[in-house]
N, CA, C, O and the ligand as a Tripos MOL2 file, in Angstrom:
@<TRIPOS>MOLECULE
protein
  277   275    70     0     0
PROTEIN
NO_CHARGES

@<TRIPOS>ATOM
      1 N           0.8490   -1.2030    0.0000 N.3       1 MET1
      2 CA          0.0000    0.0000    0.0000 C.3       1 MET1
      3 C           0.8800    1.2470    0.0000 C.2       1 MET1
      4 O           1.8200    1.3670    0.7860 O.2       1 MET1
      5 N           0.5590    2.1510   -0.8820 N.am      2 LYS2
      6 CA          1.3000    3.3930   -0.9950 C.3       2 LYS2
      7 C           0.4080    4.5770   -0.6820 C.2       2 LYS2
      8 O          -0.8170    4.4810   -0.7490 O.2       2 LYS2
      9 N           1.0340    5.6980   -0.3390 N.am      3 GLN3
     10 CA          0.2690    6.9060   -0.0650 C.3       3 GLN3
     11 C           0.8210    8.0660   -0.8610 C.2       3 GLN3
     12 O           2.0330    8.1800   -1.0460 O.2       3 GLN3
     13 N          -0.0630    8.9270   -1.3330 N.am      4 VAL4
     14 CA          0.3690   10.1190   -2.0170 C.3       4 VAL4
     15 C          -0.5370   11.2660   -1.5770 C.2       4 VAL4
     16 O          -1.7100   11.0660   -1.2630 O.2       4 VAL4
     17 N           0.0290   12.4640   -1.5630 N.am      5 VAL5
     18 CA         -0.7670   13.6470   -1.2520 C.3       5 VAL5
     19 C          -0.7520   14.5680   -2.4640 C.2       5 VAL5
     20 O           0.3140   14.9480   -2.9480 O.2       5 VAL5
     21 N          -1.9280   14.9250   -2.9510 N.am      6 LEU6
     22 CA         -2.0390   15.8240   -4.1020 C.3       6 LEU6
     23 C          -2.6550   17.1370   -3.6770 C.2       6 LEU6
     24 O          -3.5200   17.1760   -2.8020 O.2       6 LEU6
     25 N          -2.2050   18.2200   -4.3040 N.am      7 ASN7
     26 CA         -2.8260   19.5260   -4.1020 C.3       7 ASN7
     27 C          -3.9660   19.6760   -5.0960 C.2       7 ASN7
     28 O          -3.7900   19.4670   -6.2960 O.2       7 ASN7
     29 N          -5.1360   20.0410   -4.5870 N.am      8 VAL8
     30 CA         -6.3170   20.1450   -5.4420 C.3       8 VAL8
     31 C          -6.9130   21.5400   -5.3310 C.2       8 VAL8
     32 O          -7.1620   22.0420   -4.2350 O.2       8 VAL8
     33 N          -7.1350   22.1540   -6.4850 N.am      9 ASP9
     34 CA         -7.7010   23.4960   -6.5190 C.3       9 ASP9
     35 C          -9.2110   23.4230   -6.7350 C.2       9 ASP9
     36 O          -9.7000   22.5460   -7.4460 O.2       9 ASP9
     37 N          -9.9340   24.3370   -6.1270 N.am     10 GLY10
     38 CA        -11.3630   24.4620   -6.3930 C.3      10 GLY10
     39 C         -12.2660   23.8800   -5.3320 C.2      10 GLY10
     40 O         -13.4860   24.0210   -5.4180 O.2      10 GLY10
     41 N         -11.6920   23.2230   -4.3230 N.am     11 MET11
     42 CA        -12.5310   22.6480   -3.2700 C.3      11 MET11
     43 C         -12.8380   23.7180   -2.2280 C.2      11 MET11
     44 O         -11.9250   24.3550   -1.7020 O.2      11 MET11
     45 N         -14.1290   23.9180   -1.9270 N.am     12 SER12
     46 CA        -14.4620   24.9930   -1.0100 C.3      12 SER12
     47 C         -15.3930   24.5790    0.1210 C.2      12 SER12
     48 O         -15.5500   25.3330    1.0810 O.2      12 SER12
     49 N         -16.0050   23.4260    0.0440 N.am     13 CYS13
     50 CA        -16.9730   23.0510    1.0850 C.3      13 CYS13
     51 C         -17.0320   21.5420    1.2410 C.2      13 CYS13
     52 O         -16.2980   20.7980    0.5910 O.2      13 CYS13
     53 N         -17.9290   21.1080    2.1250 N.am     14 LYS14
     54 CA        -18.0350   19.6770    2.4010 C.3      14 LYS14
     55 C         -18.4800   18.8910    1.1770 C.2      14 LYS14
     56 O         -18.1150   17.7280    1.0020 O.2      14 LYS14
     57 N         -19.2670   19.5380    0.3400 N.am     15 HIS15
     58 CA        -19.7090   18.8720   -0.8860 C.3      15 HIS15
     59 C         -18.5100   18.5640   -1.7800 C.2      15 HIS15
     60 O         -18.4000   17.4670   -2.3290 O.2      15 HIS15
     61 N         -17.6210   19.5320   -1.9200 N.am     16 CYS16
     62 CA        -16.4290   19.3320   -2.7460 C.3      16 CYS16
     63 C         -15.5890   18.2060   -2.1720 C.2      16 CYS16
     64 O         -15.1170   17.3290   -2.8960 O.2      16 CYS16
     65 N         -15.4110   18.2470   -0.8680 N.am     17 LYS17
     66 CA        -14.6280   17.2130   -0.1850 C.3      17 LYS17
     67 C         -15.1900   15.8290   -0.5050 C.2      17 LYS17
     68 O         -14.4490   14.9140   -0.8620 O.2      17 LYS17
     69 N         -16.5090   15.6890   -0.3720 N.am     18 ALA18
     70 CA        -17.1420   14.3930   -0.6180 C.3      18 ALA18
     71 C         -17.0180   13.9940   -2.0790 C.2      18 ALA18
     72 O         -16.7960   12.8210   -2.3820 O.2      18 ALA18
     73 N         -17.1580   14.9550   -2.9910 N.am     19 ALA19
     74 CA        -17.1060   14.6480   -4.4220 C.3      19 ALA19
     75 C         -15.7210   14.1490   -4.8140 C.2      19 ALA19
     76 O         -15.5920   13.1810   -5.5640 O.2      19 ALA19
     77 N         -14.6980   14.8060   -4.3100 N.am     20 VAL20
     78 CA        -13.3280   14.3940   -4.6410 C.3      20 VAL20
     79 C         -13.0150   13.0270   -4.0280 C.2      20 VAL20
     80 O         -12.4430   12.1580   -4.6850 O.2      20 VAL20
     81 N         -13.3880   12.8540   -2.7830 N.am     21 GLU21
     82 CA        -13.1140   11.5700   -2.1260 C.3      21 GLU21
     83 C         -13.8390   10.4320   -2.8380 C.2      21 GLU21
     84 O         -13.2740    9.3570   -3.0400 O.2      21 GLU21
     85 N         -15.0920   10.6760   -3.2170 N.am     22 LYS22
     86 CA        -15.8700    9.6320   -3.8610 C.3      22 LYS22
     87 C         -15.2900    9.2860   -5.2330 C.2      22 LYS22
     88 O         -15.1960    8.1120   -5.5930 O.2      22 LYS22
     89 N         -14.9030   10.3080   -5.9920 N.am     23 SER23
     90 CA        -14.3840   10.0490   -7.3350 C.3      23 SER23
     91 C         -13.1310    9.1910   -7.2640 C.2      23 SER23
     92 O         -12.9000    8.3480   -8.1300 O.2      23 SER23
     93 N         -12.3220    9.4040   -6.2330 N.am     24 LEU24
     94 CA        -11.0930    8.6200   -6.0880 C.3      24 LEU24
     95 C         -11.3720    7.2220   -5.5610 C.2      24 LEU24
     96 O         -10.7820    6.2410   -6.0150 O.2      24 LEU24
     97 N         -12.2820    7.1460   -4.5930 N.am     25 GLN25
     98 CA        -12.5590    5.8370   -3.9960 C.3      25 GLN25
     99 C         -13.3000    4.9270   -4.9560 C.2      25 GLN25
    100 O         -13.3530    3.7170   -4.7360 O.2      25 GLN25
    101 N         -13.8730    5.4810   -6.0170 N.am     26 ASN26
    102 CA        -14.5130    4.6640   -7.0420 C.3      26 ASN26
    103 C         -13.4970    3.9560   -7.9250 C.2      26 ASN26
    104 O         -13.8550    3.0240   -8.6450 O.2      26 ASN26
    105 N         -12.2380    4.3790   -7.8860 N.am     27 LEU27
    106 CA        -11.2020    3.7500   -8.7030 C.3      27 LEU27
    107 C         -10.7710    2.4330   -8.0670 C.2      27 LEU27
    108 O         -10.5680    2.3470   -6.8560 O.2      27 LEU27
    109 N         -10.6340    1.4010   -8.9160 N.am     28 ALA28
    110 CA        -10.1210    0.1310   -8.4150 C.3      28 ALA28
    111 C          -8.6940    0.3380   -7.9220 C.2      28 ALA28
    112 O          -7.8820    0.9590   -8.6070 O.2      28 ALA28
    113 N          -8.3940   -0.1720   -6.7550 N.am     29 GLY29
    114 CA         -7.0440   -0.0570   -6.2230 C.3      29 GLY29
    115 C          -6.8920    1.0330   -5.1940 C.2      29 GLY29
    116 O          -5.9080    1.0550   -4.4540 O.2      29 GLY29
    117 N          -7.8560    1.9480   -5.1310 N.am     30 VAL30
    118 CA         -7.7960    3.0050   -4.1130 C.3      30 VAL30
    119 C          -8.4760    2.5050   -2.8450 C.2      30 VAL30
    120 O          -9.6420    2.1110   -2.8560 O.2      30 VAL30
    121 N          -7.7280    2.5330   -1.7680 N.am     31 LYS31
    122 CA         -8.2980    2.0620   -0.5070 C.3      31 LYS31
    123 C          -8.9940    3.1960    0.2210 C.2      31 LYS31
    124 O         -10.0910    3.0290    0.7540 O.2      31 LYS31
    125 N          -8.3370    4.3620    0.2380 N.am     32 LYS32
    126 CA         -8.9190    5.4700    0.9670 C.3      32 LYS32
    127 C          -8.4720    6.7930    0.3600 C.2      32 LYS32
    128 O          -7.3230    6.9390   -0.0560 O.2      32 LYS32
    129 N          -9.3810    7.7460    0.3130 N.am     33 ALA33
    130 CA         -9.0360    9.0960   -0.1110 C.3      33 ALA33
    131 C          -9.5950   10.0490    0.9280 C.2      33 ALA33
    132 O         -10.7660    9.9600    1.2990 O.2      33 ALA33
    133 N          -8.7550   10.9610    1.3960 N.am     34 SER34
    134 CA         -9.1610   11.8220    2.4840 C.3      34 SER34
    135 C          -8.7280   13.2640    2.2010 C.2      34 SER34
    136 O          -7.5390   13.5730    2.1170 O.2      34 SER34
    137 N          -9.7410   14.1420    2.0570 N.am     35 VAL35
    138 CA         -9.4770   15.5360    1.7210 C.3      35 VAL35
    139 C          -9.2720   16.3680    2.9800 C.2      35 VAL35
    140 O          -9.9980   16.2210    3.9630 O.2      35 VAL35
    141 N          -8.2720   17.2410    2.9340 N.am     36 ASN36
    142 CA         -8.0990   18.2700    3.9570 C.3      36 ASN36
    143 C          -8.4570   19.6060    3.3010 C.2      36 ASN36
    144 O          -7.6960   20.1480    2.4980 O.2      36 ASN36
    145 N          -9.6380   20.1230    3.6640 N.am     37 LEU37
    146 CA        -10.1440   21.3200    2.9870 C.3      37 LEU37
    147 C          -9.2710   22.5430    3.2130 C.2      37 LEU37
    148 O          -9.0140   23.2980    2.2750 O.2      37 LEU37
    149 N          -8.8130   22.7510    4.4350 N.am     38 SER38
    150 CA         -8.0330   23.9660    4.7090 C.3      38 SER38
    151 C          -6.6720   23.9170    4.0420 C.2      38 SER38
    152 O          -6.1320   24.9490    3.6440 O.2      38 SER38
    153 N          -6.1170   22.7190    3.9210 N.am     39 ALA39
    154 CA         -4.8160   22.5860    3.2510 C.3      39 ALA39
    155 C          -4.9680   22.4250    1.7380 C.2      39 ALA39
    156 O          -3.9850   22.5090    1.0020 O.2      39 ALA39
    157 N          -6.2000   22.1960    1.2740 N.am     40 LYS40
    158 CA         -6.4840   21.9490   -0.1550 C.3      40 LYS40
    159 C          -5.6950   20.7600   -0.6830 C.2      40 LYS40
    160 O          -5.0990   20.8160   -1.7590 O.2      40 LYS40
    161 N          -5.7030   19.7020    0.0840 N.am     41 THR41
    162 CA         -4.9920   18.4880   -0.3240 C.3      41 THR41
    163 C          -5.9100   17.2800   -0.2230 C.2      41 THR41
    164 O          -6.9310   17.2990    0.4640 O.2      41 THR41
    165 N          -5.5160   16.2390   -0.9260 N.am     42 VAL42
    166 CA         -6.1660   14.9470   -0.7330 C.3      42 VAL42
    167 C          -5.0780   13.8950   -0.5630 C.2      42 VAL42
    168 O          -4.1270   13.8150   -1.3390 O.2      42 VAL42
    169 N          -5.2540   13.0950    0.4780 N.am     43 LYS43
    170 CA         -4.3150   12.0110    0.7420 C.3      43 LYS43
    171 C          -4.9520   10.7150    0.2580 C.2      43 LYS43
    172 O          -6.0760   10.3790    0.6320 O.2      43 LYS43
    173 N          -4.2160    9.9970   -0.5780 N.am     44 ILE44
    174 CA         -4.7650    8.8010   -1.2010 C.3      44 ILE44
    175 C          -3.9270    7.5920   -0.8070 C.2      44 ILE44
    176 O          -2.7050    7.5900   -0.9630 O.2      44 ILE44
    177 N          -4.5950    6.5680   -0.2970 N.am     45 SER45
    178 CA         -3.9290    5.2870   -0.0370 C.3      45 SER45
    179 C          -4.3390    4.3280   -1.1420 C.2      45 SER45
    180 O          -5.5270    4.1500   -1.4070 O.2      45 SER45
    181 N          -3.3560    3.7100   -1.7870 N.am     46 TYR46
    182 CA         -3.6970    2.8840   -2.9450 C.3      46 TYR46
    183 C          -2.7220    1.7310   -3.1140 C.2      46 TYR46
    184 O          -1.6290    1.7190   -2.5470 O.2      46 TYR46
    185 N          -3.1510    0.7690   -3.9060 N.am     47 GLU47
    186 CA         -2.2980   -0.3730   -4.2270 C.3      47 GLU47
    187 C          -1.5260   -0.0800   -5.4920 C.2      47 GLU47
    188 O          -2.1090    0.2620   -6.5210 O.2      47 GLU47
    189 N          -0.2200   -0.2120   -5.4150 N.am     48 THR48
    190 CA          0.5910    0.0210   -6.6100 C.3      48 THR48
    191 C           0.3100   -1.0830   -7.6310 C.2      48 THR48
    192 O           0.0490   -2.2310   -7.2730 O.2      48 THR48
    193 N           0.3690   -0.7120   -8.8960 N.am     49 GLY49
    194 CA          0.1380   -1.6870   -9.9530 C.3      49 GLY49
    195 C          -1.2990   -1.7110  -10.4280 C.2      49 GLY49
    196 O          -1.5750   -2.1400  -11.5480 O.2      49 GLY49
    197 N          -2.2300   -1.2490   -9.5810 N.am     50 LYS50
    198 CA         -3.6400   -1.2680   -9.9670 C.3      50 LYS50
    199 C          -4.1120    0.0790  -10.4740 C.2      50 LYS50
    200 O          -5.0530    0.1660  -11.2620 O.2      50 LYS50
    201 N          -3.4520    1.1270  -10.0150 N.am     51 VAL51
    202 CA         -3.9310    2.4660  -10.3070 C.3      51 VAL51
    203 C          -2.7270    3.4100  -10.3040 C.2      51 VAL51
    204 O          -1.7500    3.1680   -9.5960 O.2      51 VAL51
    205 N          -2.7970    4.4770  -11.0900 N.am     52 THR52
    206 CA         -1.6400    5.3570  -11.2310 C.3      52 THR52
    207 C          -2.0160    6.8060  -10.8930 C.2      52 THR52
    208 O          -3.1870    7.1410  -10.7160 O.2      52 THR52
    209 N          -0.9990    7.6360  -10.8140 N.am     53 LEU53
    210 CA         -1.2360    9.0590  -10.5600 C.3      53 LEU53
    211 C          -2.1010    9.6820  -11.6500 C.2      53 LEU53
    212 O          -2.9180   10.5610  -11.3800 O.2      53 LEU53
    213 N          -1.9130    9.2200  -12.8800 N.am     54 ASP54
    214 CA         -2.7310    9.7400  -13.9790 C.3      54 ASP54
    215 C          -4.2130    9.4550  -13.7460 C.2      54 ASP54
    216 O          -5.0720   10.2870  -14.0410 O.2      54 ASP54
    217 N          -4.5000    8.2650  -13.2120 N.am     55 ASP55
    218 CA         -5.8940    7.9240  -12.9140 C.3      55 ASP55
    219 C          -6.4680    8.8590  -11.8500 C.2      55 ASP55
    220 O          -7.6300    9.2600  -11.9270 O.2      55 ASP55
    221 N          -5.6440    9.2020  -10.8570 N.am     56 PHE56
    222 CA         -6.1120   10.1170   -9.8100 C.3      56 PHE56
    223 C          -6.4310   11.4750  -10.4140 C.2      56 PHE56
    224 O          -7.4690   12.0730  -10.1290 O.2      56 PHE56
    225 N          -5.5250   11.9470  -11.2480 N.am     57 GLU57
    226 CA         -5.7230   13.2630  -11.8590 C.3      57 GLU57
    227 C          -6.9760   13.3060  -12.7150 C.2      57 GLU57
    228 O          -7.7330   14.2770  -12.6900 O.2      57 GLU57
    229 N          -7.1810   12.2360  -13.4750 N.am     58 LYS58
    230 CA         -8.3450   12.1890  -14.3470 C.3      58 LYS58
    231 C          -9.6360   12.1730  -13.5150 C.2      58 LYS58
    232 O         -10.5950   12.8760  -13.8340 O.2      58 LYS58
    233 N          -9.6510   11.3760  -12.4600 N.am     59 ALA59
    234 CA        -10.8480   11.2880  -11.6270 C.3      59 ALA59
    235 C         -11.1660   12.6380  -10.9960 C.2      59 ALA59
    236 O         -12.3260   13.0450  -10.9310 O.2      59 ALA59
    237 N         -10.1310   13.3260  -10.5320 N.am     60 ILE60
    238 CA        -10.3320   14.6290   -9.8950 C.3      60 ILE60
    239 C         -10.8120   15.6590  -10.9180 C.2      60 ILE60
    240 O         -11.7070   16.4570  -10.6420 O.2      60 ILE60
    241 N         -10.2010   15.6260  -12.1030 N.am     61 THR61
    242 CA        -10.6020   16.5480  -13.1690 C.3      61 THR61
    243 C         -12.0460   16.2810  -13.5910 C.2      61 THR61
    244 O         -12.8360   17.2090  -13.7640 O.2      61 THR61
    245 N         -12.3760   15.0030  -13.7540 N.am     62 ASP62
    246 CA        -13.7410   14.6500  -14.1520 C.3      62 ASP62
    247 C         -14.7640   15.0930  -13.1100 C.2      62 ASP62
    248 O         -15.9120   15.3850  -13.4430 O.2      62 ASP62
    249 N         -14.3450   15.1400  -11.8560 N.am     63 ALA63
    250 CA        -15.2540   15.5710  -10.7970 C.3      63 ALA63
    251 C         -15.3980   17.0990  -10.7830 C.2      63 ALA63
    252 O         -16.2520   17.6370  -10.0770 O.2      63 ALA63
    253 N         -14.5600   17.7970  -11.5660 N.am     64 GLY64
    254 CA        -14.7050   19.2460  -11.6920 C.3      64 GLY64
    255 C         -13.6730   20.0450  -10.9310 C.2      64 GLY64
    256 O         -13.8380   21.2480  -10.7310 O.2      64 GLY64
    257 N         -12.5940   19.3780  -10.5000 N.am     65 TYR65
    258 CA        -11.5500   20.0730   -9.7390 C.3      65 TYR65
    259 C         -10.2180   19.9120  -10.4690 C.2      65 TYR65
    260 O         -10.1100   19.2020  -11.4690 O.2      65 TYR65
    261 N          -9.2170   20.5940   -9.9360 N.am     66 GLU66
    262 CA         -7.9490   20.6240  -10.6570 C.3      66 GLU66
    263 C          -6.7970   20.2350   -9.7510 C.2      66 GLU66
    264 O          -6.6830   20.7250   -8.6280 O.2      66 GLU66
    265 N          -5.9470   19.3530  -10.2450 N.am     67 VAL67
    266 CA         -4.7370   18.9820   -9.5030 C.3      67 VAL67
    267 C          -3.6660   20.0300   -9.7950 C.2      67 VAL67
    268 O          -3.3650   20.3230  -10.9520 O.2      67 VAL67
    269 N          -3.1020   20.5830   -8.7370 N.am     68 VAL68
    270 CA         -2.0620   21.6030   -8.8720 C.3      68 VAL68
    271 C          -0.7140   20.9380   -8.6900 C.2      68 VAL68
    272 O          -0.4940   20.1900   -7.7370 O.2      68 VAL68
    273 N           0.1920   21.2260   -9.6270 N.am     69 LYS69
    274 CA          1.5250   20.6200   -9.5280 C.3      69 LYS69
    275 C           2.5830   21.6770   -9.3200 C.2      69 LYS69
    276 O           3.7660   21.3550   -9.2140 O.2      69 LYS69
    277 CU        -18.2370   22.6270   -2.5470 Cu       70 CU70
@<TRIPOS>BOND
     1     1     2 1
     2     2     3 1
     3     3     4 2
     4     3     5 am
     5     5     6 1
     6     6     7 1
     7     7     8 2
     8     7     9 am
     9     9    10 1
    10    10    11 1
    11    11    12 2
    12    11    13 am
    13    13    14 1
    14    14    15 1
    15    15    16 2
    16    15    17 am
    17    17    18 1
    18    18    19 1
    19    19    20 2
    20    19    21 am
    21    21    22 1
    22    22    23 1
    23    23    24 2
    24    23    25 am
    25    25    26 1
    26    26    27 1
    27    27    28 2
    28    27    29 am
    29    29    30 1
    30    30    31 1
    31    31    32 2
    32    31    33 am
    33    33    34 1
    34    34    35 1
    35    35    36 2
    36    35    37 am
    37    37    38 1
    38    38    39 1
    39    39    40 2
    40    39    41 am
    41    41    42 1
    42    42    43 1
    43    43    44 2
    44    43    45 am
    45    45    46 1
    46    46    47 1
    47    47    48 2
    48    47    49 am
    49    49    50 1
    50    50    51 1
    51    51    52 2
    52    51    53 am
    53    53    54 1
    54    54    55 1
    55    55    56 2
    56    55    57 am
    57    57    58 1
    58    58    59 1
    59    59    60 2
    60    59    61 am
    61    61    62 1
    62    62    63 1
    63    63    64 2
    64    63    65 am
    65    65    66 1
    66    66    67 1
    67    67    68 2
    68    67    69 am
    69    69    70 1
    70    70    71 1
    71    71    72 2
    72    71    73 am
    73    73    74 1
    74    74    75 1
    75    75    76 2
    76    75    77 am
    77    77    78 1
    78    78    79 1
    79    79    80 2
    80    79    81 am
    81    81    82 1
    82    82    83 1
    83    83    84 2
    84    83    85 am
    85    85    86 1
    86    86    87 1
    87    87    88 2
    88    87    89 am
    89    89    90 1
    90    90    91 1
    91    91    92 2
    92    91    93 am
    93    93    94 1
    94    94    95 1
    95    95    96 2
    96    95    97 am
    97    97    98 1
    98    98    99 1
    99    99   100 2
   100    99   101 am
   101   101   102 1
   102   102   103 1
   103   103   104 2
   104   103   105 am
   105   105   106 1
   106   106   107 1
   107   107   108 2
   108   107   109 am
   109   109   110 1
   110   110   111 1
   111   111   112 2
   112   111   113 am
   113   113   114 1
   114   114   115 1
   115   115   116 2
   116   115   117 am
   117   117   118 1
   118   118   119 1
   119   119   120 2
   120   119   121 am
   121   121   122 1
   122   122   123 1
   123   123   124 2
   124   123   125 am
   125   125   126 1
   126   126   127 1
   127   127   128 2
   128   127   129 am
   129   129   130 1
   130   130   131 1
   131   131   132 2
   132   131   133 am
   133   133   134 1
   134   134   135 1
   135   135   136 2
   136   135   137 am
   137   137   138 1
   138   138   139 1
   139   139   140 2
   140   139   141 am
   141   141   142 1
   142   142   143 1
   143   143   144 2
   144   143   145 am
   145   145   146 1
   146   146   147 1
   147   147   148 2
   148   147   149 am
   149   149   150 1
   150   150   151 1
   151   151   152 2
   152   151   153 am
   153   153   154 1
   154   154   155 1
   155   155   156 2
   156   155   157 am
   157   157   158 1
   158   158   159 1
   159   159   160 2
   160   159   161 am
   161   161   162 1
   162   162   163 1
   163   163   164 2
   164   163   165 am
   165   165   166 1
   166   166   167 1
   167   167   168 2
   168   167   169 am
   169   169   170 1
   170   170   171 1
   171   171   172 2
   172   171   173 am
   173   173   174 1
   174   174   175 1
   175   175   176 2
   176   175   177 am
   177   177   178 1
   178   178   179 1
   179   179   180 2
   180   179   181 am
   181   181   182 1
   182   182   183 1
   183   183   184 2
   184   183   185 am
   185   185   186 1
   186   186   187 1
   187   187   188 2
   188   187   189 am
   189   189   190 1
   190   190   191 1
   191   191   192 2
   192   191   193 am
   193   193   194 1
   194   194   195 1
   195   195   196 2
   196   195   197 am
   197   197   198 1
   198   198   199 1
   199   199   200 2
   200   199   201 am
   201   201   202 1
   202   202   203 1
   203   203   204 2
   204   203   205 am
   205   205   206 1
   206   206   207 1
   207   207   208 2
   208   207   209 am
   209   209   210 1
   210   210   211 1
   211   211   212 2
   212   211   213 am
   213   213   214 1
   214   214   215 1
   215   215   216 2
   216   215   217 am
   217   217   218 1
   218   218   219 1
   219   219   220 2
   220   219   221 am
   221   221   222 1
   222   222   223 1
   223   223   224 2
   224   223   225 am
   225   225   226 1
   226   226   227 1
   227   227   228 2
   228   227   229 am
   229   229   230 1
   230   230   231 1
   231   231   232 2
   232   231   233 am
   233   233   234 1
   234   234   235 1
   235   235   236 2
   236   235   237 am
   237   237   238 1
   238   238   239 1
   239   239   240 2
   240   239   241 am
   241   241   242 1
   242   242   243 1
   243   243   244 2
   244   243   245 am
   245   245   246 1
   246   246   247 1
   247   247   248 2
   248   247   249 am
   249   249   250 1
   250   250   251 1
   251   251   252 2
   252   251   253 am
   253   253   254 1
   254   254   255 1
   255   255   256 2
   256   255   257 am
   257   257   258 1
   258   258   259 1
   259   259   260 2
   260   259   261 am
   261   261   262 1
   262   262   263 1
   263   263   264 2
   264   263   265 am
   265   265   266 1
   266   266   267 1
   267   267   268 2
   268   267   269 am
   269   269   270 1
   270   270   271 1
   271   271   272 2
   272   271   273 am
   273   273   274 1
   274   274   275 1
   275   275   276 2
@<TRIPOS>SUBSTRUCTURE
     1 MET1         2 RESIDUE 1 A MET
     2 LYS2         6 RESIDUE 1 A LYS
     3 GLN3        10 RESIDUE 1 A GLN
     4 VAL4        14 RESIDUE 1 A VAL
     5 VAL5        18 RESIDUE 1 A VAL
     6 LEU6        22 RESIDUE 1 A LEU
     7 ASN7        26 RESIDUE 1 A ASN
     8 VAL8        30 RESIDUE 1 A VAL
     9 ASP9        34 RESIDUE 1 A ASP
    10 GLY10       38 RESIDUE 1 A GLY
    11 MET11       42 RESIDUE 1 A MET
    12 SER12       46 RESIDUE 1 A SER
    13 CYS13       50 RESIDUE 1 A CYS
    14 LYS14       54 RESIDUE 1 A LYS
    15 HIS15       58 RESIDUE 1 A HIS
    16 CYS16       62 RESIDUE 1 A CYS
    17 LYS17       66 RESIDUE 1 A LYS
    18 ALA18       70 RESIDUE 1 A ALA
    19 ALA19       74 RESIDUE 1 A ALA
    20 VAL20       78 RESIDUE 1 A VAL
    21 GLU21       82 RESIDUE 1 A GLU
    22 LYS22       86 RESIDUE 1 A LYS
    23 SER23       90 RESIDUE 1 A SER
    24 LEU24       94 RESIDUE 1 A LEU
    25 GLN25       98 RESIDUE 1 A GLN
    26 ASN26      102 RESIDUE 1 A ASN
    27 LEU27      106 RESIDUE 1 A LEU
    28 ALA28      110 RESIDUE 1 A ALA
    29 GLY29      114 RESIDUE 1 A GLY
    30 VAL30      118 RESIDUE 1 A VAL
    31 LYS31      122 RESIDUE 1 A LYS
    32 LYS32      126 RESIDUE 1 A LYS
    33 ALA33      130 RESIDUE 1 A ALA
    34 SER34      134 RESIDUE 1 A SER
    35 VAL35      138 RESIDUE 1 A VAL
    36 ASN36      142 RESIDUE 1 A ASN
    37 LEU37      146 RESIDUE 1 A LEU
    38 SER38      150 RESIDUE 1 A SER
    39 ALA39      154 RESIDUE 1 A ALA
    40 LYS40      158 RESIDUE 1 A LYS
    41 THR41      162 RESIDUE 1 A THR
    42 VAL42      166 RESIDUE 1 A VAL
    43 LYS43      170 RESIDUE 1 A LYS
    44 ILE44      174 RESIDUE 1 A ILE
    45 SER45      178 RESIDUE 1 A SER
    46 TYR46      182 RESIDUE 1 A TYR
    47 GLU47      186 RESIDUE 1 A GLU
    48 THR48      190 RESIDUE 1 A THR
    49 GLY49      194 RESIDUE 1 A GLY
    50 LYS50      198 RESIDUE 1 A LYS
    51 VAL51      202 RESIDUE 1 A VAL
    52 THR52      206 RESIDUE 1 A THR
    53 LEU53      210 RESIDUE 1 A LEU
    54 ASP54      214 RESIDUE 1 A ASP
    55 ASP55      218 RESIDUE 1 A ASP
    56 PHE56      222 RESIDUE 1 A PHE
    57 GLU57      226 RESIDUE 1 A GLU
    58 LYS58      230 RESIDUE 1 A LYS
    59 ALA59      234 RESIDUE 1 A ALA
    60 ILE60      238 RESIDUE 1 A ILE
    61 THR61      242 RESIDUE 1 A THR
    62 ASP62      246 RESIDUE 1 A ASP
    63 ALA63      250 RESIDUE 1 A ALA
    64 GLY64      254 RESIDUE 1 A GLY
    65 TYR65      258 RESIDUE 1 A TYR
    66 GLU66      262 RESIDUE 1 A GLU
    67 VAL67      266 RESIDUE 1 A VAL
    68 VAL68      270 RESIDUE 1 A VAL
    69 LYS69      274 RESIDUE 1 A LYS
    70 CU70       277 GROUP 0 **** ****
């Protein structure tokens, strides 16, 4: 199990937090996604080999938010 923290732009309330977490947790291989609203980050626990950073970015973008690099 690996962990990564991504910076996400556009999250402003509990709805955003839930939307981002849900979009990530719907991906196969993601065990847990946890948003910190004040830090504008999401911490993702996932299985390597099943899912990639690109998948995280796509899921977040599709949910209407932006990964900041
Ligand atoms: Cu919101």
